[in-house]
mmCIF file of the N, C-alpha and C atoms, coordinates in Angstrom:
data_MODEL
# 
_entry.id   MODEL 
# 
loop_
_atom_site.group_PDB 
_atom_site.id 
_atom_site.type_symbol 
_atom_site.label_atom_id 
_atom_site.label_alt_id 
_atom_site.label_comp_id 
_atom_site.label_asym_id 
_atom_site.label_entity_id 
_atom_site.label_seq_id 
_atom_site.pdbx_PDB_ins_code 
_atom_site.Cartn_x 
_atom_site.Cartn_y 
_atom_site.Cartn_z 
_atom_site.occupancy 
_atom_site.B_iso_or_equiv 
_atom_site.pdbx_formal_charge 
_atom_site.auth_seq_id 
_atom_site.auth_comp_id 
_atom_site.auth_asym_id 
_atom_site.auth_atom_id 
_atom_site.pdbx_PDB_model_num 
ATOM 1   N N  . LEU A 1 1  ? 5.398   -0.916  -9.323  1.00 0.00 ? 1  LEU A N  1 
ATOM 2   C CA . LEU A 1 1  ? 5.766   -0.201  -8.293  1.00 0.00 ? 1  LEU A CA 1 
ATOM 3   C C  . LEU A 1 1  ? 6.940   1.004   -9.081  1.00 0.00 ? 1  LEU A C  1 
ATOM 4   N N  . SER A 1 2  ? 7.699   0.135   -10.408 1.00 0.00 ? 2  SER A N  1 
ATOM 5   C CA . SER A 1 2  ? 8.723   1.028   -10.819 1.00 0.00 ? 2  SER A CA 1 
ATOM 6   C C  . SER A 1 2  ? 7.599   2.097   -11.876 1.00 0.00 ? 2  SER A C  1 
ATOM 7   N N  . PHE A 1 3  ? 6.541   1.521   -12.262 1.00 0.00 ? 3  PHE A N  1 
ATOM 8   C CA . PHE A 1 3  ? 5.980   2.735   -12.852 1.00 0.00 ? 3  PHE A CA 1 
ATOM 9   C C  . PHE A 1 3  ? 5.449   4.178   -11.944 1.00 0.00 ? 3  PHE A C  1 
ATOM 10  N N  . ILE A 1 4  ? 4.837   3.393   -10.716 1.00 0.00 ? 4  ILE A N  1 
ATOM 11  C CA . ILE A 1 4  ? 4.345   4.435   -9.789  1.00 0.00 ? 4  ILE A CA 1 
ATOM 12  C C  . ILE A 1 4  ? 5.657   5.209   -9.297  1.00 0.00 ? 4  ILE A C  1 
ATOM 13  N N  . GLN A 1 5  ? 6.726   4.698   -9.375  1.00 0.00 ? 5  GLN A N  1 
ATOM 14  C CA . GLN A 1 5  ? 7.966   5.322   -8.600  1.00 0.00 ? 5  GLN A CA 1 
ATOM 15  C C  . GLN A 1 5  ? 8.543   6.631   -9.940  1.00 0.00 ? 5  GLN A C  1 
ATOM 16  N N  . GLN A 1 6  ? 8.119   6.115   -11.043 1.00 0.00 ? 6  GLN A N  1 
ATOM 17  C CA . GLN A 1 6  ? 8.373   7.084   -12.257 1.00 0.00 ? 6  GLN A CA 1 
ATOM 18  C C  . GLN A 1 6  ? 7.664   8.261   -12.278 1.00 0.00 ? 6  GLN A C  1 
ATOM 19  N N  . HIS A 1 7  ? 6.659   8.302   -11.587 1.00 0.00 ? 7  HIS A N  1 
ATOM 20  C CA . HIS A 1 7  ? 5.694   9.297   -11.995 1.00 0.00 ? 7  HIS A CA 1 
ATOM 21  C C  . HIS A 1 7  ? 5.508   10.109  -10.412 1.00 0.00 ? 7  HIS A C  1 
ATOM 22  N N  . CYS A 1 8  ? 6.205   9.618   -9.411  1.00 0.00 ? 8  CYS A N  1 
ATOM 23  C CA . CYS A 1 8  ? 5.583   10.063  -7.850  1.00 0.00 ? 8  CYS A CA 1 
ATOM 24  C C  . CYS A 1 8  ? 6.644   9.382   -6.869  1.00 0.00 ? 8  CYS A C  1 
ATOM 25  N N  . ASN A 1 9  ? 7.250   10.527  -6.312  1.00 0.00 ? 9  ASN A N  1 
ATOM 26  C CA . ASN A 1 9  ? 8.021   10.155  -4.967  1.00 0.00 ? 9  ASN A CA 1 
ATOM 27  C C  . ASN A 1 9  ? 7.244   9.797   -3.855  1.00 0.00 ? 9  ASN A C  1 
ATOM 28  N N  . LEU A 1 10 ? 7.313   8.513   -3.281  1.00 0.00 ? 10 LEU A N  1 
ATOM 29  C CA . LEU A 1 10 ? 6.195   7.833   -2.183  1.00 0.00 ? 10 LEU A CA 1 
ATOM 30  C C  . LEU A 1 10 ? 6.721   8.327   -0.937  1.00 0.00 ? 10 LEU A C  1 
ATOM 31  N N  . SER A 1 11 ? 7.802   8.555   -0.736  1.00 0.00 ? 11 SER A N  1 
ATOM 32  C CA . SER A 1 11 ? 8.227   9.187   0.591   1.00 0.00 ? 11 SER A CA 1 
ATOM 33  C C  . SER A 1 11 ? 7.622   10.144  1.376   1.00 0.00 ? 11 SER A C  1 
ATOM 34  N N  . GLY A 1 12 ? 6.643   9.847   2.513   1.00 0.00 ? 12 GLY A N  1 
ATOM 35  C CA . GLY A 1 12 ? 5.714   10.673  3.259   1.00 0.00 ? 12 GLY A CA 1 
ATOM 36  C C  . GLY A 1 12 ? 4.821   10.987  2.678   1.00 0.00 ? 12 GLY A C  1 
ATOM 37  N N  . LYS A 1 13 ? 4.103   10.139  1.258   1.00 0.00 ? 13 LYS A N  1 
ATOM 38  C CA . LYS A 1 13 ? 2.941   10.444  1.062   1.00 0.00 ? 13 LYS A CA 1 
ATOM 39  C C  . LYS A 1 13 ? 1.836   9.920   1.747   1.00 0.00 ? 13 LYS A C  1 
ATOM 40  N N  . LYS A 1 14 ? 0.534   9.950   1.937   1.00 0.00 ? 14 LYS A N  1 
ATOM 41  C CA . LYS A 1 14 ? -0.628  8.995   2.498   1.00 0.00 ? 14 LYS A CA 1 
ATOM 42  C C  . LYS A 1 14 ? -0.910  8.573   1.209   1.00 0.00 ? 14 LYS A C  1 
ATOM 43  N N  . ILE A 1 15 ? -0.977  7.285   1.162   1.00 0.00 ? 15 ILE A N  1 
ATOM 44  C CA . ILE A 1 15 ? -1.537  6.491   -0.274  1.00 0.00 ? 15 ILE A CA 1 
ATOM 45  C C  . ILE A 1 15 ? -2.382  5.629   0.113   1.00 0.00 ? 15 ILE A C  1 
ATOM 46  N N  . LEU A 1 16 ? -3.648  5.554   -0.837  1.00 0.00 ? 16 LEU A N  1 
ATOM 47  C CA . LEU A 1 16 ? -4.676  4.224   -0.549  1.00 0.00 ? 16 LEU A CA 1 
ATOM 48  C C  . LEU A 1 16 ? -4.466  3.620   -1.618  1.00 0.00 ? 16 LEU A C  1 
ATOM 49  N N  . ASP A 1 17 ? -4.324  2.447   -1.030  1.00 0.00 ? 17 ASP A N  1 
ATOM 50  C CA . ASP A 1 17 ? -4.453  0.928   -2.127  1.00 0.00 ? 17 ASP A CA 1 
ATOM 51  C C  . ASP A 1 17 ? -5.796  0.190   -2.335  1.00 0.00 ? 17 ASP A C  1 
ATOM 52  N N  . VAL A 1 18 ? -6.621  0.840   -3.585  1.00 0.00 ? 18 VAL A N  1 
ATOM 53  C CA . VAL A 1 18 ? -7.808  0.188   -3.579  1.00 0.00 ? 18 VAL A CA 1 
ATOM 54  C C  . VAL A 1 18 ? -7.873  -1.131  -4.047  1.00 0.00 ? 18 VAL A C  1 
ATOM 55  N N  . GLY A 1 19 ? -8.561  -2.224  -3.358  1.00 0.00 ? 19 GLY A N  1 
ATOM 56  C CA . GLY A 1 19 ? -8.255  -3.075  -3.853  1.00 0.00 ? 19 GLY A CA 1 
ATOM 57  C C  . GLY A 1 19 ? -7.169  -3.945  -3.647  1.00 0.00 ? 19 GLY A C  1 
ATOM 58  N N  . CYS A 1 20 ? -6.355  -3.643  -2.623  1.00 0.00 ? 20 CYS A N  1 
ATOM 59  C CA . CYS A 1 20 ? -5.248  -4.345  -2.202  1.00 0.00 ? 20 CYS A CA 1 
ATOM 60  C C  . CYS A 1 20 ? -5.028  -5.802  -2.211  1.00 0.00 ? 20 CYS A C  1 
ATOM 61  N N  . GLY A 1 21 ? -5.985  -6.472  -2.194  1.00 0.00 ? 21 GLY A N  1 
ATOM 62  C CA . GLY A 1 21 ? -5.831  -7.877  -2.317  1.00 0.00 ? 21 GLY A CA 1 
ATOM 63  C C  . GLY A 1 21 ? -4.518  -8.239  -0.792  1.00 0.00 ? 21 GLY A C  1 
ATOM 64  N N  . GLY A 1 22 ? -3.780  -9.119  -1.211  1.00 0.00 ? 22 GLY A N  1 
ATOM 65  C CA . GLY A 1 22 ? -2.798  -9.626  -0.436  1.00 0.00 ? 22 GLY A CA 1 
ATOM 66  C C  . GLY A 1 22 ? -1.821  -8.740  0.110   1.00 0.00 ? 22 GLY A C  1 
ATOM 67  N N  . GLY A 1 23 ? -1.793  -7.466  -0.375  1.00 0.00 ? 23 GLY A N  1 
ATOM 68  C CA . GLY A 1 23 ? -0.838  -6.315  0.121   1.00 0.00 ? 23 GLY A CA 1 
ATOM 69  C C  . GLY A 1 23 ? 0.614   -6.513  -0.896  1.00 0.00 ? 23 GLY A C  1 
ATOM 70  N N  . ILE A 1 24 ? 0.863   -7.142  -1.658  1.00 0.00 ? 24 ILE A N  1 
ATOM 71  C CA . ILE A 1 24 ? 2.021   -7.076  -2.318  1.00 0.00 ? 24 ILE A CA 1 
ATOM 72  C C  . ILE A 1 24 ? 2.115   -5.625  -2.544  1.00 0.00 ? 24 ILE A C  1 
ATOM 73  N N  . LEU A 1 25 ? 1.460   -4.575  -3.186  1.00 0.00 ? 25 LEU A N  1 
ATOM 74  C CA . LEU A 1 25 ? 1.937   -3.527  -3.792  1.00 0.00 ? 25 LEU A CA 1 
ATOM 75  C C  . LEU A 1 25 ? 2.130   -2.664  -2.730  1.00 0.00 ? 25 LEU A C  1 
ATOM 76  N N  . ALA A 1 26 ? 1.010   -2.289  -1.694  1.00 0.00 ? 26 ALA A N  1 
ATOM 77  C CA . ALA A 1 26 ? 0.725   -1.791  -0.372  1.00 0.00 ? 26 ALA A CA 1 
ATOM 78  C C  . ALA A 1 26 ? 2.047   -2.165  0.196   1.00 0.00 ? 26 ALA A C  1 
ATOM 79  N N  . GLU A 1 27 ? 2.624   -3.173  0.672   1.00 0.00 ? 27 GLU A N  1 
ATOM 80  C CA . GLU A 1 27 ? 3.902   -3.291  1.344   1.00 0.00 ? 27 GLU A CA 1 
ATOM 81  C C  . GLU A 1 27 ? 5.023   -2.617  0.775   1.00 0.00 ? 27 GLU A C  1 
ATOM 82  N N  . SER A 1 28 ? 5.511   -2.782  -0.609  1.00 0.00 ? 28 SER A N  1 
ATOM 83  C CA . SER A 1 28 ? 6.241   -2.162  -1.263  1.00 0.00 ? 28 SER A CA 1 
ATOM 84  C C  . SER A 1 28 ? 6.158   -0.632  -1.381  1.00 0.00 ? 28 SER A C  1 
ATOM 85  N N  . MET A 1 29 ? 5.242   -0.328  -1.480  1.00 0.00 ? 29 MET A N  1 
ATOM 86  C CA . MET A 1 29 ? 4.998   1.088   -1.140  1.00 0.00 ? 29 MET A CA 1 
ATOM 87  C C  . MET A 1 29 ? 5.423   1.579   0.328   1.00 0.00 ? 29 MET A C  1 
ATOM 88  N N  . ALA A 1 30 ? 4.969   1.021   1.099   1.00 0.00 ? 30 ALA A N  1 
ATOM 89  C CA . ALA A 1 30 ? 5.552   1.272   2.505   1.00 0.00 ? 30 ALA A CA 1 
ATOM 90  C C  . ALA A 1 30 ? 6.594   1.428   2.868   1.00 0.00 ? 30 ALA A C  1 
ATOM 91  N N  . CYS A 1 31 ? 7.432   0.177   2.064   1.00 0.00 ? 31 CYS A N  1 
ATOM 92  C CA . CYS A 1 31 ? 8.723   0.163   2.341   1.00 0.00 ? 31 CYS A CA 1 
ATOM 93  C C  . CYS A 1 31 ? 9.625   1.392   1.624   1.00 0.00 ? 31 CYS A C  1 
ATOM 94  N N  . CYS A 1 32 ? 9.042   2.070   0.706   1.00 0.00 ? 32 CYS A N  1 
ATOM 95  C CA . CYS A 1 32 ? 9.354   3.466   0.054   1.00 0.00 ? 32 CYS A CA 1 
ATOM 96  C C  . CYS A 1 32 ? 9.101   4.610   0.628   1.00 0.00 ? 32 CYS A C  1 
ATOM 97  N N  . GLY A 1 33 ? 8.495   3.945   1.753   1.00 0.00 ? 33 GLY A N  1 
ATOM 98  C CA . GLY A 1 33 ? 8.485   5.155   2.806   1.00 0.00 ? 33 GLY A CA 1 
ATOM 99  C C  . GLY A 1 33 ? 7.046   6.030   2.801   1.00 0.00 ? 33 GLY A C  1 
ATOM 100 N N  . GLY A 1 34 ? 6.427   5.153   2.078   1.00 0.00 ? 34 GLY A N  1 
ATOM 101 C CA . GLY A 1 34 ? 4.681   5.748   1.942   1.00 0.00 ? 34 GLY A CA 1 
ATOM 102 C C  . GLY A 1 34 ? 4.309   5.040   3.218   1.00 0.00 ? 34 GLY A C  1 
ATOM 103 N N  . ILE A 1 35 ? 3.071   5.872   3.499   1.00 0.00 ? 35 ILE A N  1 
ATOM 104 C CA . ILE A 1 35 ? 1.877   6.073   4.645   1.00 0.00 ? 35 ILE A CA 1 
ATOM 105 C C  . ILE A 1 35 ? 0.936   5.208   3.867   1.00 0.00 ? 35 ILE A C  1 
ATOM 106 N N  . VAL A 1 36 ? 0.476   3.992   4.083   1.00 0.00 ? 36 VAL A N  1 
ATOM 107 C CA . VAL A 1 36 ? -0.005  3.270   3.408   1.00 0.00 ? 36 VAL A CA 1 
ATOM 108 C C  . VAL A 1 36 ? -1.501  2.619   3.851   1.00 0.00 ? 36 VAL A C  1 
ATOM 109 N N  . THR A 1 37 ? -2.787  2.844   3.105   1.00 0.00 ? 37 THR A N  1 
ATOM 110 C CA . THR A 1 37 ? -3.754  2.260   3.884   1.00 0.00 ? 37 THR A CA 1 
ATOM 111 C C  . THR A 1 37 ? -4.400  1.444   2.680   1.00 0.00 ? 37 THR A C  1 
ATOM 112 N N  . GLY A 1 38 ? -4.642  0.088   3.060   1.00 0.00 ? 38 GLY A N  1 
ATOM 113 C CA . GLY A 1 38 ? -5.075  -0.698  1.978   1.00 0.00 ? 38 GLY A CA 1 
ATOM 114 C C  . GLY A 1 38 ? -6.399  -1.438  1.984   1.00 0.00 ? 38 GLY A C  1 
ATOM 115 N N  . ILE A 1 39 ? -7.362  -1.322  1.235   1.00 0.00 ? 39 ILE A N  1 
ATOM 116 C CA . ILE A 1 39 ? -8.713  -1.667  1.328   1.00 0.00 ? 39 ILE A CA 1 
ATOM 117 C C  . ILE A 1 39 ? -8.904  -2.574  0.463   1.00 0.00 ? 39 ILE A C  1 
ATOM 118 N N  . ASP A 1 40 ? -9.820  -3.447  0.998   1.00 0.00 ? 40 ASP A N  1 
ATOM 119 C CA . ASP A 1 40 ? -10.473 -4.716  0.057   1.00 0.00 ? 40 ASP A CA 1 
ATOM 120 C C  . ASP A 1 40 ? -11.524 -5.031  0.660   1.00 0.00 ? 40 ASP A C  1 
ATOM 121 N N  . MET A 1 41 ? -12.597 -5.782  -0.220  1.00 0.00 ? 41 MET A N  1 
ATOM 122 C CA . MET A 1 41 ? -13.773 -6.109  0.181   1.00 0.00 ? 41 MET A CA 1 
ATOM 123 C C  . MET A 1 41 ? -13.580 -8.089  0.818   1.00 0.00 ? 41 MET A C  1 
ATOM 124 N N  . ALA A 1 42 ? -12.357 -8.595  0.612   1.00 0.00 ? 42 ALA A N  1 
ATOM 125 C CA . ALA A 1 42 ? -12.199 -9.804  0.850   1.00 0.00 ? 42 ALA A CA 1 
ATOM 126 C C  . ALA A 1 42 ? -11.635 -10.046 2.136   1.00 0.00 ? 42 ALA A C  1 
ATOM 127 N N  . GLU A 1 43 ? -12.047 -10.526 3.177   1.00 0.00 ? 43 GLU A N  1 
ATOM 128 C CA . GLU A 1 43 ? -11.629 -10.828 4.542   1.00 0.00 ? 43 GLU A CA 1 
ATOM 129 C C  . GLU A 1 43 ? -10.373 -11.194 4.727   1.00 0.00 ? 43 GLU A C  1 
ATOM 130 N N  . ASN A 1 44 ? -10.962 -12.545 4.008   1.00 0.00 ? 44 ASN A N  1 
ATOM 131 C CA . ASN A 1 44 ? -9.317  -13.634 3.942   1.00 0.00 ? 44 ASN A CA 1 
ATOM 132 C C  . ASN A 1 44 ? -8.329  -13.279 3.380   1.00 0.00 ? 44 ASN A C  1 
ATOM 133 N N  . VAL A 1 45 ? -8.177  -12.352 2.376   1.00 0.00 ? 45 VAL A N  1 
ATOM 134 C CA . VAL A 1 45 ? -6.756  -12.054 1.866   1.00 0.00 ? 45 VAL A CA 1 
ATOM 135 C C  . VAL A 1 45 ? -6.307  -11.035 2.853   1.00 0.00 ? 45 VAL A C  1 
ATOM 136 N N  . LEU A 1 46 ? -7.322  -10.025 3.263   1.00 0.00 ? 46 LEU A N  1 
ATOM 137 C CA . LEU A 1 46 ? -6.718  -9.338  4.077   1.00 0.00 ? 46 LEU A CA 1 
ATOM 138 C C  . LEU A 1 46 ? -6.055  -9.568  5.166   1.00 0.00 ? 46 LEU A C  1 
ATOM 139 N N  . ARG A 1 47 ? -6.673  -10.673 5.887   1.00 0.00 ? 47 ARG A N  1 
ATOM 140 C CA . ARG A 1 47 ? -6.006  -11.352 7.088   1.00 0.00 ? 47 ARG A CA 1 
ATOM 141 C C  . ARG A 1 47 ? -4.510  -11.749 6.735   1.00 0.00 ? 47 ARG A C  1 
ATOM 142 N N  . ALA A 1 48 ? -4.527  -12.608 5.682   1.00 0.00 ? 48 ALA A N  1 
ATOM 143 C CA . ALA A 1 48 ? -3.128  -12.670 5.145   1.00 0.00 ? 48 ALA A CA 1 
ATOM 144 C C  . ALA A 1 48 ? -2.051  -11.536 4.839   1.00 0.00 ? 48 ALA A C  1 
ATOM 145 N N  . ALA A 1 49 ? -2.861  -10.621 4.363   1.00 0.00 ? 49 ALA A N  1 
ATOM 146 C CA . ALA A 1 49 ? -1.769  -9.157  4.201   1.00 0.00 ? 49 ALA A CA 1 
ATOM 147 C C  . ALA A 1 49 ? -1.367  -8.535  5.688   1.00 0.00 ? 49 ALA A C  1 
ATOM 148 N N  . LYS A 1 50 ? -2.425  -8.637  6.218   1.00 0.00 ? 50 LYS A N  1 
ATOM 149 C CA . LYS A 1 50 ? -2.104  -7.875  7.810   1.00 0.00 ? 50 LYS A CA 1 
ATOM 150 C C  . LYS A 1 50 ? -0.952  -8.833  8.493   1.00 0.00 ? 50 LYS A C  1 
ATOM 151 N N  . ILE A 1 51 ? -0.946  -10.121 8.444   1.00 0.00 ? 51 ILE A N  1 
ATOM 152 C CA . ILE A 1 51 ? 0.178   -11.377 9.099   1.00 0.00 ? 51 ILE A CA 1 
ATOM 153 C C  . ILE A 1 51 ? 1.153   -10.803 8.265   1.00 0.00 ? 51 ILE A C  1 
ATOM 154 N N  . HIS A 1 52 ? 1.406   -11.084 7.294   1.00 0.00 ? 52 HIS A N  1 
ATOM 155 C CA . HIS A 1 52 ? 2.841   -10.795 6.053   1.00 0.00 ? 52 HIS A CA 1 
ATOM 156 C C  . HIS A 1 52 ? 3.194   -9.369  6.539   1.00 0.00 ? 52 HIS A C  1 
ATOM 157 N N  . SER A 1 53 ? 2.611   -8.287  6.814   1.00 0.00 ? 53 SER A N  1 
ATOM 158 C CA . SER A 1 53 ? 3.208   -7.063  6.852   1.00 0.00 ? 53 SER A CA 1 
ATOM 159 C C  . SER A 1 53 ? 3.590   -7.123  8.150   1.00 0.00 ? 53 SER A C  1 
ATOM 160 N N  . GLU A 1 54 ? 3.180   -7.593  9.455   1.00 0.00 ? 54 GLU A N  1 
ATOM 161 C CA . GLU A 1 54 ? 3.510   -7.742  10.448  1.00 0.00 ? 54 GLU A CA 1 
ATOM 162 C C  . GLU A 1 54 ? 4.348   -8.136  10.646  1.00 0.00 ? 54 GLU A C  1 
ATOM 163 N N  . LYS A 1 55 ? 4.745   -9.664  9.970   1.00 0.00 ? 55 LYS A N  1 
ATOM 164 C CA . LYS A 1 55 ? 5.911   -10.254 10.051  1.00 0.00 ? 55 LYS A CA 1 
ATOM 165 C C  . LYS A 1 55 ? 7.365   -9.235  9.392   1.00 0.00 ? 55 LYS A C  1 
ATOM 166 N N  . GLN A 1 56 ? 6.946   -8.668  8.226   1.00 0.00 ? 56 GLN A N  1 
ATOM 167 C CA . GLN A 1 56 ? 7.781   -7.650  8.012   1.00 0.00 ? 56 GLN A CA 1 
ATOM 168 C C  . GLN A 1 56 ? 8.246   -6.206  8.560   1.00 0.00 ? 56 GLN A C  1 
ATOM 169 N N  . LYS A 1 57 ? 7.515   -6.183  9.454   1.00 0.00 ? 57 LYS A N  1 
ATOM 170 C CA . LYS A 1 57 ? 7.463   -5.067  10.516  1.00 0.00 ? 57 LYS A CA 1 
ATOM 171 C C  . LYS A 1 57 ? 7.087   -3.669  9.708   1.00 0.00 ? 57 LYS A C  1 
ATOM 172 N N  . LEU A 1 58 ? 6.011   -3.636  9.136   1.00 0.00 ? 58 LEU A N  1 
ATOM 173 C CA . LEU A 1 58 ? 5.531   -2.782  8.238   1.00 0.00 ? 58 LEU A CA 1 
ATOM 174 C C  . LEU A 1 58 ? 4.112   -2.341  8.750   1.00 0.00 ? 58 LEU A C  1 
ATOM 175 N N  . ILE A 1 59 ? 3.971   -1.405  8.927   1.00 0.00 ? 59 ILE A N  1 
ATOM 176 C CA . ILE A 1 59 ? 2.829   -0.480  9.655   1.00 0.00 ? 59 ILE A CA 1 
ATOM 177 C C  . ILE A 1 59 ? 1.896   -0.407  8.028   1.00 0.00 ? 59 ILE A C  1 
ATOM 178 N N  . ILE A 1 60 ? 0.950   -0.889  7.893   1.00 0.00 ? 60 ILE A N  1 
ATOM 179 C CA . ILE A 1 60 ? 0.070   -0.318  6.917   1.00 0.00 ? 60 ILE A CA 1 
ATOM 180 C C  . ILE A 1 60 ? -1.464  -0.619  7.604   1.00 0.00 ? 60 ILE A C  1 
ATOM 181 N N  . ASP A 1 61 ? -2.290  0.241   7.206   1.00 0.00 ? 61 ASP A N  1 
ATOM 182 C CA . ASP A 1 61 ? -3.428  0.204   7.518   1.00 0.00 ? 61 ASP A CA 1 
ATOM 183 C C  . ASP A 1 61 ? -4.322  -0.610  7.105   1.00 0.00 ? 61 ASP A C  1 
ATOM 184 N N  . TYR A 1 62 ? -4.936  -1.976  7.282   1.00 0.00 ? 62 TYR A N  1 
ATOM 185 C CA . TYR A 1 62 ? -5.975  -2.839  6.366   1.00 0.00 ? 62 TYR A CA 1 
ATOM 186 C C  . TYR A 1 62 ? -7.193  -2.296  6.453   1.00 0.00 ? 62 TYR A C  1 
ATOM 187 N N  . LEU A 1 63 ? -8.024  -2.264  5.936   1.00 0.00 ? 63 LEU A N  1 
ATOM 188 C CA . LEU A 1 63 ? -9.458  -2.327  6.065   1.00 0.00 ? 63 LEU A CA 1 
ATOM 189 C C  . LEU A 1 63 ? -10.459 -2.946  5.281   1.00 0.00 ? 63 LEU A C  1 
ATOM 190 N N  . CYS A 1 64 ? -11.081 -3.559  5.667   1.00 0.00 ? 64 CYS A N  1 
ATOM 191 C CA . CYS A 1 64 ? -12.188 -4.285  4.980   1.00 0.00 ? 64 CYS A CA 1 
ATOM 192 C C  . CYS A 1 64 ? -13.384 -3.696  4.739   1.00 0.00 ? 64 CYS A C  1 
ATOM 193 N N  . THR A 1 65 ? -13.374 -2.750  3.434   1.00 0.00 ? 65 THR A N  1 
ATOM 194 C CA . THR A 1 65 ? -14.482 -1.895  2.861   1.00 0.00 ? 65 THR A CA 1 
ATOM 195 C C  . THR A 1 65 ? -14.487 -1.930  1.729   1.00 0.00 ? 65 THR A C  1 
ATOM 196 N N  . THR A 1 66 ? -15.310 -1.076  1.393   1.00 0.00 ? 66 THR A N  1 
ATOM 197 C CA . THR A 1 66 ? -15.259 -0.367  -0.042  1.00 0.00 ? 66 THR A CA 1 
ATOM 198 C C  . THR A 1 66 ? -14.879 0.980   -0.136  1.00 0.00 ? 66 THR A C  1 
ATOM 199 N N  . VAL A 1 67 ? -14.665 1.842   -1.193  1.00 0.00 ? 67 VAL A N  1 
ATOM 200 C CA . VAL A 1 67 ? -14.226 3.055   -1.472  1.00 0.00 ? 67 VAL A CA 1 
ATOM 201 C C  . VAL A 1 67 ? -15.529 3.950   -0.915  1.00 0.00 ? 67 VAL A C  1 
ATOM 202 N N  . GLU A 1 68 ? -16.504 3.283   -1.297  1.00 0.00 ? 68 GLU A N  1 
ATOM 203 C CA . GLU A 1 68 ? -17.640 4.368   -1.116  1.00 0.00 ? 68 GLU A CA 1 
ATOM 204 C C  . GLU A 1 68 ? -17.880 4.191   0.235   1.00 0.00 ? 68 GLU A C  1 
ATOM 205 N N  . ALA A 1 69 ? -17.783 2.981   1.117   1.00 0.00 ? 69 ALA A N  1 
ATOM 206 C CA . ALA A 1 69 ? -17.728 3.327   2.349   1.00 0.00 ? 69 ALA A CA 1 
ATOM 207 C C  . ALA A 1 69 ? -16.700 4.042   3.088   1.00 0.00 ? 69 ALA A C  1 
ATOM 208 N N  . LEU A 1 70 ? -15.607 3.774   2.626   1.00 0.00 ? 70 LEU A N  1 
ATOM 209 C CA . LEU A 1 70 ? -14.885 4.330   3.178   1.00 0.00 ? 70 LEU A CA 1 
ATOM 210 C C  . LEU A 1 70 ? -14.809 5.997   3.450   1.00 0.00 ? 70 LEU A C  1 
ATOM 211 N N  . THR A 1 71 ? -15.378 6.713   2.177   1.00 0.00 ? 71 THR A N  1 
ATOM 212 C CA . THR A 1 71 ? -15.459 7.892   1.609   1.00 0.00 ? 71 THR A CA 1 
ATOM 213 C C  . THR A 1 71 ? -16.717 8.378   2.938   1.00 0.00 ? 71 THR A C  1 
ATOM 214 N N  . GLU A 1 72 ? -17.520 8.004   3.283   1.00 0.00 ? 72 GLU A N  1 
ATOM 215 C CA . GLU A 1 72 ? -18.541 8.043   4.079   1.00 0.00 ? 72 GLU A CA 1 
ATOM 216 C C  . GLU A 1 72 ? -18.312 8.281   5.706   1.00 0.00 ? 72 GLU A C  1 
ATOM 217 N N  . GLN A 1 73 ? -16.986 6.869   5.727   1.00 0.00 ? 73 GLN A N  1 
ATOM 218 C CA . GLN A 1 73 ? -16.569 7.102   7.362   1.00 0.00 ? 73 GLN A CA 1 
ATOM 219 C C  . GLN A 1 73 ? -15.712 7.852   7.627   1.00 0.00 ? 73 GLN A C  1 
ATOM 220 N N  . GLN A 1 74 ? -14.726 8.210   6.629   1.00 0.00 ? 74 GLN A N  1 
ATOM 221 C CA . GLN A 1 74 ? -13.507 9.169   6.995   1.00 0.00 ? 74 GLN A CA 1 
ATOM 222 C C  . GLN A 1 74 ? -13.613 10.513  5.767   1.00 0.00 ? 74 GLN A C  1 
ATOM 223 N N  . SER A 1 75 ? -13.253 11.215  6.677   1.00 0.00 ? 75 SER A N  1 
ATOM 224 C CA . SER A 1 75 ? -12.930 12.464  5.715   1.00 0.00 ? 75 SER A CA 1 
ATOM 225 C C  . SER A 1 75 ? -11.400 12.751  5.159   1.00 0.00 ? 75 SER A C  1 
ATOM 226 N N  . GLU A 1 76 ? -10.763 11.963  5.766   1.00 0.00 ? 76 GLU A N  1 
ATOM 227 C CA . GLU A 1 76 ? -9.175  12.187  5.383   1.00 0.00 ? 76 GLU A CA 1 
ATOM 228 C C  . GLU A 1 76 ? -8.897  11.980  3.864   1.00 0.00 ? 76 GLU A C  1 
ATOM 229 N N  . CYS A 1 77 ? -7.822  12.618  3.451   1.00 0.00 ? 77 CYS A N  1 
ATOM 230 C CA . CYS A 1 77 ? -7.691  12.650  2.102   1.00 0.00 ? 77 CYS A CA 1 
ATOM 231 C C  . CYS A 1 77 ? -5.995  12.103  2.109   1.00 0.00 ? 77 CYS A C  1 
ATOM 232 N N  . TYR A 1 78 ? -5.849  11.419  0.871   1.00 0.00 ? 78 TYR A N  1 
ATOM 233 C CA . TYR A 1 78 ? -4.841  10.817  0.055   1.00 0.00 ? 78 TYR A CA 1 
ATOM 234 C C  . TYR A 1 78 ? -4.051  11.474  -0.552  1.00 0.00 ? 78 TYR A C  1 
ATOM 235 N N  . ASP A 1 79 ? -2.582  11.538  -1.125  1.00 0.00 ? 79 ASP A N  1 
ATOM 236 C CA . ASP A 1 79 ? -1.797  11.679  -1.427  1.00 0.00 ? 79 ASP A CA 1 
ATOM 237 C C  . ASP A 1 79 ? -1.908  11.269  -3.427  1.00 0.00 ? 79 ASP A C  1 
# 
């Protein structure tokens, strides 16, 4: 996270965390004010990430998908 913060202000940025796993980085970026979407192909780790982020009262959109499928499903842009 500190490396990312050295190069970018995350506040208000739309962020895509590809291969987010359990959501550790996604949560950190959300705490810095980022609007975070996390994608991963492993449903079990996404379930854990969702539960943890809800307990922390963080809003993170977790999706079980690939980056290729995501680009076909939506035309949304990320910073």
